[in-house]
Residue frames relative to the residue before (quaternion, step in Angstrom):
aa qw qx qy qz dx dy dz
X 1.0000 0.0000 0.0000 0.0000 0.00 0.00 0.00
X 0.4167 -0.6748 0.5349 0.2915 3.75 -0.80 0.81
X 0.6820 -0.5243 0.3791 0.3409 3.46 -1.50 0.56
X 0.6654 0.5214 -0.3064 0.4376 3.46 1.09 -0.81
X 0.7091 0.3139 -0.2053 0.5970 3.70 1.24 -0.29
X 0.2151 0.7945 -0.5480 0.1492 3.60 0.83 0.65
X 0.3492 -0.7410 0.5156 0.2515 3.67 -0.65 0.85
X 0.0727 -0.8034 0.5908 -0.0133 3.57 -0.69 1.15
X 0.1345 -0.7882 0.5962 0.0718 3.59 -1.04 0.96
X 0.8128 0.1780 -0.0943 0.5467 3.74 1.14 -0.16
X 0.1397 -0.7483 0.6411 0.0975 3.43 -1.30 0.57
X 0.1604 -0.7556 0.6344 0.0290 3.57 -0.90 1.10
X 0.1279 -0.7823 0.6044 0.0799 3.54 -1.06 0.76
X 0.4420 -0.5910 0.5960 0.3165 3.47 -1.36 0.52
X 0.4925 -0.6664 0.4641 0.3130 3.63 -1.30 0.13
X 0.8130 0.3124 -0.1566 0.4658 3.51 0.23 -1.34
X 0.8343 0.0889 -0.1574 0.5209 3.53 -0.87 1.06
X 0.6191 0.4918 -0.3236 0.5197 3.60 1.32 0.51
X 0.7807 0.1833 -0.0070 0.5974 3.41 0.68 -1.35
X 0.7814 0.1669 -0.0611 0.5982 3.46 1.15 -0.92
X 0.1314 -0.8385 0.5214 0.0883 3.58 -0.29 1.16
X 0.1737 -0.8236 0.5370 0.0567 3.61 -0.43 1.36
X 0.3543 -0.7358 0.5200 0.2503 3.48 1.01 -0.69
X 0.6720 -0.4544 0.3647 0.4571 3.55 -1.18 -0.30
X 0.2375 -0.8168 0.5222 0.0606 3.41 -0.80 1.13
X 0.3463 -0.6415 0.6301 0.2674 3.44 -1.44 0.54
X 0.2391 -0.8414 0.4661 0.1329 3.59 0.10 1.27
X 0.6432 0.5277 -0.3351 0.4422 3.51 1.08 -0.78
X 0.6771 0.4663 -0.3228 0.4689 3.55 0.91 -0.85
X 0.6346 0.5273 -0.3506 0.4430 3.65 1.01 -0.58
X 0.6079 0.5662 -0.3129 0.4605 3.48 1.09 -0.76
X 0.6694 0.5156 -0.2570 0.4690 3.45 0.88 -1.14
X 0.6508 0.5035 -0.3048 0.4796 3.62 0.98 -0.85
X 0.6969 0.5019 -0.2648 0.4386 3.45 0.87 -1.01
X 0.6011 0.5236 -0.3412 0.4981 3.69 1.13 -0.66
X 0.6436 0.5330 -0.3099 0.4536 3.67 0.92 -0.95
X 0.7098 0.4739 -0.2886 0.4338 3.57 0.76 -1.07
X 0.6824 0.4681 -0.3069 0.4701 3.51 0.95 -1.00
X 0.6272 0.5302 -0.3722 0.4324 3.71 0.90 -0.55
X 0.6857 0.4993 -0.2928 0.4413 3.46 0.92 -0.90
X 0.6131 0.5717 -0.3310 0.4333 3.45 1.21 -0.76
X 0.6858 0.4678 -0.2796 0.4823 3.46 0.98 -0.95
X 0.5778 0.5691 -0.3712 0.4522 3.57 1.02 -0.61
X 0.6523 0.5534 -0.2749 0.4389 3.52 1.00 -0.86
X 0.6995 0.4167 -0.2425 0.5275 3.47 1.29 -0.60
X 0.4452 -0.7243 0.4129 0.3267 3.55 1.33 0.18
X 0.2822 0.7376 -0.5428 0.2858 3.64 1.01 0.97
X 0.5006 -0.6335 0.4946 0.3216 3.62 -1.14 0.62
X 0.0723 0.8329 -0.5464 0.0509 3.60 0.31 1.07
X 0.4656 -0.7153 0.4456 0.2702 3.69 1.06 -0.19
X 0.7071 -0.3570 0.3046 0.5289 3.73 -0.97 -0.52
X 0.6149 -0.5571 0.4500 0.3303 3.35 -1.34 0.66
X 0.6470 0.5503 -0.3168 0.4222 3.61 0.90 -0.88
X 0.6589 0.4981 -0.2853 0.4861 3.53 1.04 -0.97
X 0.6496 0.5743 -0.2636 0.4228 3.39 0.94 -0.98
X 0.6650 0.4799 -0.2547 0.5124 3.56 1.07 -0.96
X 0.6239 0.4912 -0.3531 0.4947 3.80 0.87 -0.82
X 0.6755 0.5238 -0.3451 0.3876 3.48 0.56 -0.99
X 0.7306 0.4209 -0.2553 0.4731 3.56 0.88 -0.97
X 0.6178 0.5492 -0.3470 0.4430 3.64 0.96 -0.63
X 0.6900 0.4557 -0.2830 0.4859 3.58 0.86 -0.84
X 0.6463 0.5118 -0.3330 0.4577 3.55 1.04 -1.04
X 0.6736 0.4995 -0.3185 0.4420 3.72 0.79 -0.86
X 0.6338 0.5199 -0.3693 0.4377 3.60 0.93 -0.77
X 0.6557 0.5276 -0.3158 0.4382 3.50 0.96 -1.11
X 0.7459 0.4235 -0.2770 0.4332 3.60 0.64 -0.89
X 0.5655 0.5471 -0.3944 0.4747 3.59 1.26 -0.32
X 0.6063 0.5310 -0.3445 0.4815 3.59 0.94 -1.05
X 0.7083 0.4859 -0.2952 0.4184 3.57 0.64 -1.11
X 0.6399 0.5162 -0.3291 0.4645 3.63 1.04 -0.60
X 0.6881 0.4743 -0.3042 0.4572 3.48 0.96 -0.80
X 0.6319 0.4956 -0.3555 0.4782 3.65 1.06 -0.58
X 0.8014 0.3790 -0.1946 0.4198 3.64 0.82 -0.95
X 0.3701 -0.7270 0.4795 0.3235 3.46 1.23 -0.63
X 0.5963 0.5133 -0.3502 0.5082 3.56 1.33 0.44
X 0.2350 -0.7977 0.5391 0.1336 3.55 -0.51 1.25
X 0.4503 -0.6901 0.5191 0.2268 3.36 -1.17 0.65
X 0.4155 -0.6960 0.5228 0.2637 3.57 -1.23 0.56
X 0.4315 -0.7604 0.4239 0.2363 3.52 -0.46 1.33
X 0.6502 0.5040 -0.3390 0.4565 3.60 1.10 -0.72
X 0.6712 0.4594 -0.3263 0.4816 3.63 0.81 -0.68
X 0.5887 0.5261 -0.3818 0.4805 3.66 1.02 -0.48
X 0.6492 0.5232 -0.3347 0.4391 3.66 0.85 -0.86
X 0.6684 0.4959 -0.2774 0.4800 3.54 1.00 -1.10
X 0.6475 0.4844 -0.3609 0.4645 3.73 0.86 -0.67
X 0.6641 0.4529 -0.3398 0.4882 3.66 0.91 -0.71
X 0.7180 0.4783 -0.3057 0.4028 3.54 0.67 -0.92
X 0.6605 0.4993 -0.3145 0.4642 3.56 0.85 -0.75
X 0.6374 0.4989 -0.3711 0.4551 3.67 0.99 -0.40
X 0.7416 0.3971 -0.2218 0.4931 3.51 1.30 -0.36
X 0.6255 -0.6338 0.2532 0.3781 3.29 1.41 0.45
X 0.3446 0.7201 -0.5254 0.2945 3.61 1.18 0.42
X 0.1074 -0.7427 0.6600 0.0365 3.62 -1.15 0.82
X 0.1482 0.7879 -0.5695 0.1815 3.48 -0.32 1.39
X 0.4714 -0.6375 0.5240 0.3111 3.50 -1.25 0.47
X 0.6488 -0.4901 0.3461 0.4681 3.68 -1.07 0.23
X 0.5993 0.5646 -0.3525 0.4447 3.58 0.99 -0.69
X 0.6673 0.4940 -0.2745 0.4851 3.61 0.90 -1.09
X 0.6671 0.4900 -0.3576 0.4323 3.59 0.82 -0.82
X 0.6445 0.5296 -0.3124 0.4545 3.58 1.10 -0.75
X 0.6114 0.5613 -0.3096 0.4640 3.39 1.19 -0.71
X 0.6643 0.5189 -0.2842 0.4568 3.42 1.01 -0.92
X 0.5787 0.5472 -0.3437 0.4976 3.47 1.19 -0.61
X 0.6664 0.5214 -0.2932 0.4451 3.49 0.89 -0.94
X 0.5907 0.5703 -0.3372 0.4606 3.61 1.06 -0.75
X 0.6452 0.4999 -0.3091 0.4882 3.63 1.15 -0.64
X 0.7669 0.3907 -0.1948 0.4704 3.47 1.03 -0.73
X 0.5231 0.7059 -0.3852 0.2824 3.63 1.19 -0.56
X 0.6383 0.5280 -0.3623 0.4271 3.64 0.93 -0.63
X 0.6573 0.5253 -0.2948 0.4530 3.56 1.24 -0.66
X 0.5989 0.6319 -0.3658 0.3291 3.63 1.10 -0.73
X 0.6776 0.4406 -0.4020 0.4303 3.72 0.77 -0.61
X 0.6202 0.5549 -0.3835 0.4005 3.69 0.99 -0.37
X 0.5875 0.5652 -0.3560 0.4568 3.70 1.24 -0.42
X 0.0589 -0.8338 0.5484 -0.0248 3.50 -0.03 1.24
X 0.2553 -0.7560 0.5899 0.1237 3.57 -1.07 0.84
X 0.3852 -0.7511 0.4626 0.2711 3.62 -0.62 1.00
X 0.6096 -0.5355 0.4388 0.3862 3.48 -1.14 0.59
X 0.8055 0.3397 -0.2195 0.4331 3.54 -0.96 0.93
X 0.4749 0.7013 -0.4143 0.3333 3.42 1.46 -0.22
X 0.6656 0.4763 -0.3334 0.4679 3.56 0.72 -1.02
X 0.6532 0.5164 -0.3482 0.4305 3.66 0.74 -0.87
X 0.6607 0.5248 -0.3217 0.4297 3.53 0.96 -0.82
X 0.6223 0.5342 -0.3149 0.4777 3.59 1.12 -0.73
X 0.6516 0.4880 -0.3218 0.4835 3.54 1.10 -0.74
X 0.6034 0.5692 -0.3436 0.4403 3.59 0.97 -0.48
X 0.6650 0.5020 -0.2864 0.4730 3.41 1.12 -0.96
X 0.5820 0.5143 -0.3673 0.5117 3.66 1.12 -0.57
X 0.6484 0.5286 -0.3224 0.4431 3.70 0.79 -0.92
X 0.6523 0.5036 -0.3111 0.4734 3.58 1.14 -0.62
X 0.4858 -0.6743 0.3866 0.3998 3.56 1.36 -0.12
X 0.4395 0.6734 -0.4610 0.3753 3.64 1.24 0.53
X 0.4563 -0.6128 0.5872 0.2672 3.39 -1.36 0.80
X 0.0954 -0.7983 0.5917 0.0597 3.68 -0.93 0.76
X 0.0674 0.8093 -0.5767 0.0884 3.47 -0.83 1.05
X 0.3569 -0.6944 0.5921 0.1997 3.54 -1.52 -0.11
X 0.0103 -0.7900 0.6122 -0.0322 3.33 -1.15 1.00
X 0.1024 0.8564 -0.4957 0.1016 3.63 -0.16 1.15
X 0.4179 -0.6315 0.6066 0.2420 3.42 -1.20 0.61
X 0.3384 0.7458 -0.5069 0.2691 3.54 -0.44 1.13
X 0.2784 -0.7129 0.6082 0.2105 3.60 -1.25 0.56
X 0.5170 0.6343 -0.4308 0.3806 3.66 1.26 -0.19
X 0.5232 -0.6735 0.4513 0.2626 3.61 -0.87 0.99
X 0.6022 -0.6212 0.3821 0.3248 3.56 -0.87 0.73
X 0.5881 0.5774 -0.3859 0.4145 3.57 1.10 -0.65
X 0.6572 0.4746 -0.3059 0.4993 3.62 1.05 -0.56
X 0.7032 0.4968 -0.2787 0.4255 3.46 0.71 -1.01
X 0.6739 0.4885 -0.2795 0.4787 3.59 1.07 -0.96
X 0.5692 0.5746 -0.3694 0.4576 3.49 1.13 -0.70
X 0.6911 0.4598 -0.2751 0.4850 3.57 0.86 -1.00
X 0.6211 0.5025 -0.3405 0.4958 3.77 0.88 -0.74
X 0.6438 0.5099 -0.3551 0.4466 3.70 0.87 -0.75
X 0.6401 0.5494 -0.3142 0.4355 3.47 0.94 -1.05
X 0.7003 0.4328 -0.2450 0.5121 3.67 1.13 -0.84
X 0.5497 -0.6439 0.4244 0.3211 3.67 1.04 -0.03
X 0.6129 0.6227 -0.3280 0.3592 3.51 1.18 0.26
X 0.5347 0.7143 -0.3657 0.2650 3.51 1.27 -0.55
X 0.6944 0.4680 -0.2799 0.4695 3.49 0.91 -0.82
X 0.6495 0.5196 -0.3180 0.4550 3.61 1.24 -0.40
X 0.6281 0.4515 -0.2768 0.5701 3.55 1.41 -0.01
X 0.1538 -0.8764 0.4529 0.0563 3.59 0.43 1.32
X 0.7377 0.2086 -0.1199 0.6308 3.61 1.25 -0.51
X 0.0195 0.8044 -0.5916 0.0499 3.53 -0.67 1.07
X 0.0027 -0.8017 0.5941 -0.0658 3.57 -0.80 1.13
X 0.1607 -0.8040 0.5725 0.0009 3.45 -1.11 1.09
X 0.5019 -0.7048 0.3725 0.3356 3.54 -0.59 0.90
X 0.5678 0.5845 -0.4164 0.4032 3.69 0.97 -0.18
X 0.6135 0.5256 -0.3419 0.4800 3.54 1.23 -0.15
X 0.7185 0.3727 -0.2587 0.5272 3.58 1.26 -0.05
X 0.5413 -0.6099 0.4669 0.3421 3.50 -1.39 0.05
X 0.7631 0.3040 -0.1551 0.5488 3.39 1.31 0.05
X 0.1798 -0.8054 0.5540 0.1099 3.70 -0.97 0.33
X 0.6683 -0.4729 0.3518 0.4540 3.53 -1.31 0.17
X 0.5469 -0.0722 -0.8340 0.0081 1.79 -2.18 1.42
X 0.3662 0.7433 -0.5239 0.1970 3.67 1.09 -0.11
X 0.4091 -0.7026 0.5021 0.2948 3.71 -0.65 1.02
X 0.5184 0.6126 -0.4654 0.3734 3.78 0.90 -0.27
X 0.6670 0.5029 -0.3205 0.4467 3.66 0.83 -0.83
X 0.6448 0.4805 -0.3168 0.5030 3.62 0.96 -0.86
X 0.6605 0.4783 -0.3384 0.4695 3.72 0.89 -0.72
X 0.6645 0.4891 -0.2838 0.4887 3.55 0.91 -0.69
X 0.5916 0.5214 -0.3498 0.5057 3.63 1.14 -0.49
X 0.6833 0.4940 -0.2930 0.4508 3.60 0.97 -0.85
X 0.5762 0.5784 -0.3275 0.4756 3.49 1.24 -0.79
X 0.7096 0.4798 -0.2679 0.4410 3.58 0.80 -1.06
X 0.6273 0.5341 -0.2913 0.4861 3.46 1.22 -0.64
X 0.4092 -0.7368 0.4478 0.2985 3.50 1.28 -0.43
X 0.6414 0.4880 -0.3396 0.4850 3.56 1.28 0.72
X 0.5903 -0.5288 0.4706 0.3878 3.47 -1.31 0.18
X 0.5819 -0.5734 0.4105 0.4051 3.71 -0.92 0.69
X 0.6643 0.5468 -0.3068 0.4069 3.52 1.05 -0.98
X 0.6284 0.5387 -0.2675 0.4933 3.58 1.37 -0.40
X 0.6886 0.5002 -0.2575 0.4575 3.69 1.13 -0.14
X 0.2881 -0.6921 0.6378 0.1765 3.58 -1.26 0.67
X 0.1003 -0.7593 0.6353 0.0990 3.58 -1.01 0.63
X 0.1905 -0.7887 0.5837 0.0319 3.54 -0.75 1.26
X 0.3010 0.7474 -0.5669 0.1713 3.78 -0.58 0.89
X 0.5650 -0.6212 0.4603 0.2882 3.45 -1.35 0.17
X 0.7176 0.4873 -0.2637 0.4219 3.66 1.14 -0.57
X 0.3648 -0.7035 0.5295 0.3028 3.59 -0.75 0.90
X 0.7041 0.4816 -0.3393 0.3965 3.72 0.68 -0.80
X 0.7836 0.3380 -0.2234 0.4709 3.52 0.74 -0.89
X 0.7557 0.3920 -0.2307 0.4712 3.73 0.77 -0.95
X 0.7255 0.4376 -0.2858 0.4477 3.61 0.60 -1.00
X 0.7199 0.4346 -0.2511 0.4794 3.63 0.62 -1.21
X 0.6690 0.5338 -0.3093 0.4145 3.59 0.79 -0.83
X 0.7267 0.4425 -0.2342 0.4704 3.43 0.86 -1.13
X 0.6389 0.5405 -0.3125 0.4494 3.48 1.07 -0.63
X 0.6228 0.5279 -0.3353 0.4700 3.53 1.06 -0.69
X 0.6954 0.4729 -0.2760 0.4653 3.57 1.01 -0.80
X 0.6156 -0.5960 0.3263 0.3992 3.60 1.32 -0.01
X 0.4964 0.6380 -0.4345 0.3972 3.53 1.31 0.14
X 0.4483 -0.6439 0.5400 0.3046 3.53 -1.41 0.23
X 0.2437 -0.8355 0.4775 0.1208 3.59 -0.44 1.09
X 0.0974 -0.7701 0.6278 0.0576 3.56 -0.97 0.71
X 0.2368 -0.7986 0.5383 0.1285 3.66 -0.66 1.05
X 0.2380 -0.7821 0.5619 0.1263 3.44 -0.82 0.91
X 0.5219 -0.6683 0.4455 0.2875 3.61 -0.73 0.94
X 0.2090 0.7556 -0.5872 0.2012 3.70 -0.59 1.03
X 0.6560 -0.5179 0.3627 0.4121 3.56 -1.26 0.34
X 0.5825 0.6149 -0.3340 0.4137 3.62 1.29 -0.48
X 0.7899 0.1964 -0.1793 0.5525 3.54 1.25 -0.11
X 0.3094 0.8008 -0.4686 0.2082 3.51 1.24 0.34
X 0.7597 0.3785 -0.1984 0.4902 3.65 0.97 -0.77
X 0.5235 0.6229 -0.4362 0.3843 3.69 1.23 -0.09
X 0.4315 -0.6149 0.5900 0.2961 3.34 -1.52 0.34
X 0.2533 -0.8078 0.5257 0.0834 3.58 -0.40 1.26
X 0.4606 -0.6531 0.4997 0.3339 3.69 -0.72 0.79
X 0.5047 -0.6620 0.4519 0.3206 3.67 -0.93 0.73
X 0.6246 0.5485 -0.3460 0.4351 3.63 1.08 -0.67
X 0.6403 0.5838 -0.3472 0.3586 3.65 1.04 -0.56
X 0.4238 -0.6918 0.5261 0.2550 3.56 -0.81 1.10
X 0.0098 -0.7551 0.6540 -0.0460 3.73 -1.01 1.00
X 0.1374 -0.7231 0.6751 0.0501 3.18 -1.72 0.58
X 0.4063 -0.6844 0.5147 0.3189 3.63 -1.06 0.62
X 0.8128 0.1276 0.0085 0.5683 3.55 0.88 -0.92
X 0.6321 -0.5496 0.3938 0.3786 3.65 -1.13 0.50
X 0.6242 0.5440 -0.3604 0.4296 3.74 1.09 -0.69
X 0.6045 0.5523 -0.3722 0.4371 3.65 1.17 -0.24
X 0.5717 0.6641 -0.3867 0.2873 3.62 1.13 -0.43
X 0.5959 0.5804 -0.3636 0.4193 3.69 0.89 -0.79
X 0.7026 0.4518 -0.2666 0.4808 3.61 0.98 -1.04
X 0.6366 0.5135 -0.3638 0.4459 3.49 0.89 -0.50
X 0.6761 0.4750 -0.3107 0.4698 3.51 0.89 -0.84
X 0.6070 0.5309 -0.3834 0.4502 3.71 1.03 -0.53
X 0.6734 0.5321 -0.2863 0.4259 3.59 1.06 -0.72
X 0.8134 0.2951 -0.0994 0.4913 3.53 0.94 -1.00
X 0.7748 0.3551 -0.1671 0.4957 3.62 1.16 -0.17
X 0.3334 -0.6511 0.6191 0.2857 3.38 -1.41 0.11
X 0.1362 -0.8065 0.5748 0.0256 3.52 -0.95 0.92
X 0.6297 -0.5811 0.3265 0.3988 3.66 -1.11 0.60
X 0.7920 0.2693 -0.1555 0.5253 3.70 1.07 -0.60
X 0.4356 -0.6374 0.5269 0.3555 3.59 -1.03 0.77
X 0.4201 -0.7047 0.5281 0.2193 3.62 -0.92 1.17
X 0.5814 -0.6033 0.4385 0.3251 3.44 -1.32 0.59
X 0.3559 -0.7773 0.4615 0.2367 3.62 -0.43 1.02
X 0.5800 0.5442 -0.4145 0.4423 3.70 1.23 -0.08
X 0.5567 0.6040 -0.4339 0.3703 3.66 0.97 -0.22
X 0.3496 -0.7696 0.5040 0.1772 3.47 -0.60 1.07
X 0.3878 -0.7448 0.5044 0.2014 3.61 -0.79 1.25
X 0.3264 -0.6776 0.5965 0.2802 3.58 -1.22 0.39
X 0.5910 -0.5557 0.4365 0.3891 3.54 -1.30 0.47
X 0.3827 -0.7225 0.5440 0.1886 3.55 -1.11 0.61
X 0.5607 -0.6104 0.4242 0.3647 3.63 -0.90 0.50
X 0.3286 -0.7903 0.4837 0.1832 3.48 -0.71 1.03
X 0.5516 -0.6267 0.4282 0.3459 3.48 -1.12 0.66
X 0.3785 -0.7121 0.5480 0.2220 3.61 -1.05 0.76
């Protein structure tokens, strides 16, 4: 079968700068806001948090260490388990719901910055109507309780029927094993899956090496890169169903009445 008529059974998405567009972030400010919010939350629960300065220092050095370790090993940590480990050593007594809310307090200041493009939810519905399995594969240390709360608020959660996060694995993108495991969990061969992401290094190269068909989404992360002419590209997620109809065979015949969006042109 030619590449132009490749049979596709599933579409997997990256999260940041693909489904949720955060843009360039002031990480120092976000960290300070998150520390303050989480500290006040714990204070409100009468937990032994100690001084704000000590609380902030503990978390800034702890986060730096675990980020460095993840970068070296390729094994992301789980933010919720890390918070529990720190908290229990300091005598915090919280229910599971409260631990997850604490995790949300760390993420909450980031959520308003994660914008969803108009037409994204409708595009995911079109993929389902085409008979495709639709899922999520993201490199992240943020626990799913916070990410999925955000996705639910944006109306996307139920449209992503399989959701996978790198902290659940011993490897992360661009390691081919995580793409292969994603295909297995989707119930398809890697060659029957499309992976949509914004990173040439993690998303395109990794998924292609695993046998998937990559689609690059326009984002600030690839704005200055020289993109290979053969690579399929989209400006926005609502262009994806039309692209798939043109280049792939899909399980279900698409509704001819659905208007296709123009696709990013080759430069």
